[in-house]
C-alpha positions in Angstrom: 58.4 -49.7 -4.4 58.4 -51.2 -7.9 55.1 -51.2 -9.8 54.4 -52.6 -13.2 51.4 -51.6 -15.4 48.5 -54.0 -15.2 50.1 -55.9 -12.2 48.9 -56.1 -8.6 50.7 -53.9 -6.1 54.2 -55.2 -5.2 55.3 -56.1 -1.7 58.7 -56.9 -0.2 58.9 -60.4 1.3 61.8 -61.7 3.4 62.4 -65.3 2.3 65.3 -67.6 2.7 67.4 -64.7 4.1 66.9 -62.2 1.3 64.3 -59.7 0.2 62.1 -60.6 -2.8 59.7 -58.3 -4.7 56.4 -60.3 -5.0 53.1 -59.8 -6.7 50.0 -61.6 -5.3 46.4 -61.9 -6.4 43.3 -64.0 -5.8 41.4 -65.1 -2.7 43.4 -65.6 0.4 42.0 -69.1 0.9 42.6 -70.1 -2.7 45.0 -73.0 -3.6 48.4 -71.4 -4.0 50.0 -71.3 -7.5 53.6 -69.9 -7.7 54.7 -68.4 -11.0 58.5 -68.5 -11.7 59.9 -66.6 -14.6 63.0 -67.3 -16.7 65.8 -65.2 -18.1 65.9 -62.4 -19.0 62.4 -61.9 -17.6 60.4 -60.8 -14.6 57.2 -61.5 -12.8 55.7 -59.1 -15.4 56.0 -62.0 -17.9 53.0 -63.6 -16.1 50.8 -60.4 -16.5 48.2 -62.4 -18.5 48.2 -65.4 -16.2 47.9 -63.6 -12.8 44.4 -62.2 -13.3 43.1 -65.3 -15.1 44.3 -67.7 -12.3 43.0 -65.3 -9.6 39.6 -65.1 -11.3 39.5 -68.9 -11.3 39.9 -68.9 -7.5 43.6 -69.6 -7.1 46.0 -67.7 -4.8 48.7 -66.4 -7.2 52.2 -65.7 -6.0 54.6 -64.3 -8.6 58.1 -63.2 -7.4 60.8 -61.3 -9.1 63.4 -64.0 -8.3 66.8 -63.7 -6.7 69.0 -61.2 -8.5 66.2 -59.5 -10.5 64.4 -56.1 -10.3 63.7 -55.3 -6.6 65.0 -58.7 -5.5 68.7 -57.9 -5.0 70.6 -61.1 -4.2 74.0 -61.4 -2.6 77.2 -60.7 -4.6 78.7 -64.2 -4.3 78.1 -66.4 -7.4 77.7 -69.4 -5.2 74.6 -67.8 -3.6 72.7 -68.4 -6.9 73.0 -72.2 -6.9 69.9 -74.5 -7.2 69.7 -75.0 -3.4 69.4 -71.2 -2.9 67.0 -70.8 -5.8 64.6 -73.5 -4.7 65.0 -72.4 -1.1 63.7 -69.0 -2.0 60.5 -70.6 -3.3 60.1 -72.6 -0.1 60.7 -69.5 1.9 57.8 -67.8 0.1 55.5 -70.7 1.1 56.6 -70.3 4.7 56.0 -66.6 4.6 52.5 -66.9 3.3 51.7 -69.9 5.5 51.2 -72.5 2.8 52.3 -76.1 3.2 52.2 -76.9 -0.5 51.7 -75.2 -3.9 51.6 -75.8 -7.5 54.7 -74.4 -9.1 54.8 -73.0 -12.6 58.1 -72.5 -14.3 59.1 -71.1 -17.7 62.7 -71.2 -19.1 65.1 -71.0 -16.2 62.1 -70.9 -13.8 61.3 -74.3 -15.2 64.8 -75.6 -14.4 64.3 -74.5 -10.8 60.8 -75.7 -10.3 61.6 -79.2 -11.8 64.1 -79.5 -8.9 61.5 -78.8 -6.2 60.0 -82.4 -6.3 63.6 -83.7 -6.0 64.8 -81.5 -3.3 61.6 -80.5 -1.4 59.1 -83.2 -2.3 56.7 -82.5 0.6 56.2 -78.9 -0.4 55.1 -79.3 -4.0 51.6 -80.4 -4.9 52.1 -80.4 -8.7 54.1 -78.8 -11.4 53.4 -76.9 -14.7 56.4 -76.5 -17.0 56.3 -74.1 -19.9 58.8 -75.0 -22.6 61.4 -76.4 -20.2 61.3 -80.2 -19.9 62.6 -82.2 -17.0 66.3 -82.7 -17.8 67.9 -85.5 -15.7 71.4 -84.9 -14.3 73.9 -85.1 -17.2 76.7 -87.6 -17.3 79.4 -84.9 -17.2 79.9 -81.2 -16.3 77.3 -79.3 -18.4 79.7 -76.5 -19.2 82.3 -79.0 -20.5 79.6 -80.6 -22.6 78.5 -77.2 -24.0 82.1 -76.3 -24.9 82.5 -79.6 -26.7 79.3 -79.3 -28.6 79.2 -75.6 -29.4 82.6 -74.1 -28.8 83.7 -71.1 -26.8 81.2 -68.7 -28.5 78.2 -70.6 -27.2 76.3 -68.0 -25.0 76.2 -70.1 -21.8 79.9 -70.7 -22.1 80.5 -67.0 -22.6 78.5 -66.2 -19.5 81.0 -68.1 -17.3 83.5 -65.3 -17.4 82.6 -62.7 -14.7 81.6 -59.3 -15.9 82.0 -59.6 -19.7 78.5 -60.5 -20.8 77.1 -58.4 -17.9 78.7 -55.3 -19.3 77.7 -56.1 -22.9 74.0 -56.5 -22.0 74.0 -53.4 -19.8 75.3 -51.4 -22.8 72.7 -52.9 -25.1 69.6 -53.3 -22.9 66.9 -52.1 -25.2 68.6 -53.8 -28.2 68.5 -57.1 -26.2 64.8 -57.0 -25.6 64.0 -55.8 -29.1 66.0 -58.8 -30.3 64.7 -61.4 -28.0 61.0 -60.6 -27.5 59.8 -61.6 -31.0 57.5 -64.2 -32.4 59.5 -67.0 -33.9 58.9 -67.7 -37.6 60.7 -71.0 -37.7 60.7 -74.3 -35.8 63.8 -76.2 -34.7 64.0 -78.4 -37.8 64.0 -75.3 -40.0 66.6 -73.6 -37.8 68.9 -76.6 -38.0 68.8 -76.4 -41.8 70.3 -72.9 -41.8 74.0 -72.3 -42.6 76.3 -72.8 -39.6 76.9 -69.1 -39.2 73.1 -68.6 -38.6 72.8 -71.2 -35.9 76.0 -70.9 -33.9 74.5 -70.1 -30.5 76.6 -66.9 -30.3 73.6 -64.8 -29.2 75.6 -61.9 -27.9 77.3 -61.3 -31.2 73.8 -61.3 -32.7 72.5 -58.8 -30.1 75.4 -56.4 -30.8 74.8 -56.6 -34.5 71.0 -57.0 -34.2 71.0 -60.0 -36.5 67.4 -61.0 -36.2 67.9 -64.0 -38.6 70.2 -65.7 -36.0 67.1 -66.8 -34.1 64.0 -65.3 -35.7 62.7 -62.5 -37.7 59.1 -62.3 -36.5 57.3 -59.3 -35.1 57.7 -58.1 -31.5 54.9 -59.2 -29.2 55.5 -56.4 -26.7 53.8 -53.0 -26.8 56.1 -50.0 -26.4 54.9 -49.7 -22.8 55.6 -53.4 -22.1 59.1 -53.1 -23.7 60.0 -50.2 -21.4 59.0 -52.3 -18.4 61.7 -54.8 -19.2 64.2 -52.1 -20.3 63.7 -50.0 -17.1 63.8 -53.0 -14.8 67.1 -54.3 -16.2 68.6 -50.8 -16.4 67.9 -50.5 -12.6 69.0 -54.0 -11.5 71.6 -54.9 -14.2 72.1 -58.4 -15.5 74.6 -60.0 -13.1 72.0 -61.6 -10.8 70.3 -63.5 -13.5 73.5 -64.5 -15.3 74.8 -65.9 -12.0 72.2 -68.6 -12.3 74.0 -69.7 -15.4 77.4 -69.6 -13.6 76.2 -72.3 -11.3 75.6 -75.1 -13.9 78.8 -76.9 -12.8 78.2 -76.3 -9.1 74.6 -77.6 -9.4 75.8 -80.7 -11.3 78.4 -81.4 -8.6 76.0 -80.8 -5.7 73.2 -83.0 -7.0 75.3 -86.1 -7.5 73.2 -88.3 -5.2 69.8 -86.8 -5.9 67.3 -89.4 -7.4 66.2 -88.2 -10.8 62.5 -89.1 -10.6 59.4 -86.9 -10.2 56.4 -88.6 -8.6 54.1 -85.6 -8.6 51.6 -84.8 -11.4 52.9 -82.5 -14.0 51.7 -80.6 -17.0 54.3 -80.1 -19.8 53.3 -77.2 -22.1 55.5 -77.1 -25.3 55.7 -74.6 -28.1 56.0 -75.8 -31.7 58.3 -72.9 -32.8 60.6 -72.8 -29.7 64.1 -73.1 -31.2 65.8 -73.1 -27.8 63.6 -75.6 -26.1 61.8 -77.5 -28.9 59.0 -80.0 -28.2 61.5 -82.8 -29.1 63.4 -81.9 -25.9 60.5 -83.4 -24.0 60.7 -86.8 -25.8 61.0 -89.5 -23.2 60.1 -87.3 -20.3 57.7 -90.1 -19.1 60.7 -92.2 -18.0 61.4 -89.6 -15.3 58.0 -88.0 -14.8 55.4 -90.8 -15.3 52.5 -88.7 -14.2 52.9 -86.1 -16.9 50.4 -84.6 -19.3 51.7 -83.0 -22.5 50.2 -80.1 -24.4 51.5 -78.5 -27.6 50.9 -74.8 -28.4 51.2 -74.8 -32.2 51.5 -71.1 -32.9 54.2 -70.0 -30.5 57.9 -69.6 -30.0 59.8 -69.5 -26.8 57.8 -66.8 -24.9 54.7 -69.0 -24.8 52.8 -67.4 -21.9 53.2 -64.0 -23.5 52.7 -65.0 -27.1 49.6 -67.1 -26.6 48.3 -66.1 -23.2 44.6 -67.2 -23.7 45.5 -70.7 -24.8 48.1 -71.1 -22.0 45.6 -69.8 -19.5 42.9 -72.2 -20.7 45.1 -75.3 -20.6 46.6 -74.4 -17.2 43.3 -73.7 -15.5 41.7 -76.8 -17.0 44.5 -79.0 -15.7 44.5 -77.3 -12.3 40.7 -77.5 -11.9 40.7 -81.3 -12.3 43.3 -81.7 -9.5 43.3 -78.7 -7.1 
């Protein structure tokens, strides 16, 4: 059984036809809050939020999601589409006997949780998004748009070829996390003013060459022990499961053609002033699609907001939750 320092004991839950490693905390009768991590992350990314939410009386459910450490998904790429990923979260509610929950998503977890009110509207009570805004269905295949805008070296485009990025990251696992898990020293405007070679979205070249200036040059926010949690987890599980989420952009776009792009539920949108990948400007106009949204800006944070500024994130989340649930 997998155990992470400072986390509740893990358990294996059968949900939506697969096994998921899940961490739970808080009173059994507390209102359920499901925490959904991004890439390349783990439930461990919520290590500061789990005890705070539990102490506030909520029942916290934090899975390592499909394809991540202790949650080995199927081999087929198609088994990582948005219907499978949202289905896993509904399967968790069924397993624990909850009709509804508040879902919290960061990065890719936010992409998935924003789809819950569209695909499973009766199972979600509210939504908290960290960094990832609601993005309505695009007018064309997302991968074609990425290729047109950024070229073949854009990291999401590179991920589409089976095996290549998977192998690269497996050979550079610690380098990846030493490169990624840093505080950003620039905002998106400053990043966009850099020379083209420093903002080309070719993250994997940067990882191989450990070019910190490609994204940021700030200090790491992980301790040595925390770093090794991520390194050990991805050494065990590999990267293919998480990368398969990216390999379904086109499939997800095709399968959601007739899905109404409107969220009626209440939502909290937490933005980070120095997130270069998902800047606050990305949430401009979100009210058109999510009219019941509350926005909050974390000034001193980059992309890894719940880990960089946990006390501020906990405070705003619990305040929002306490007034509604």
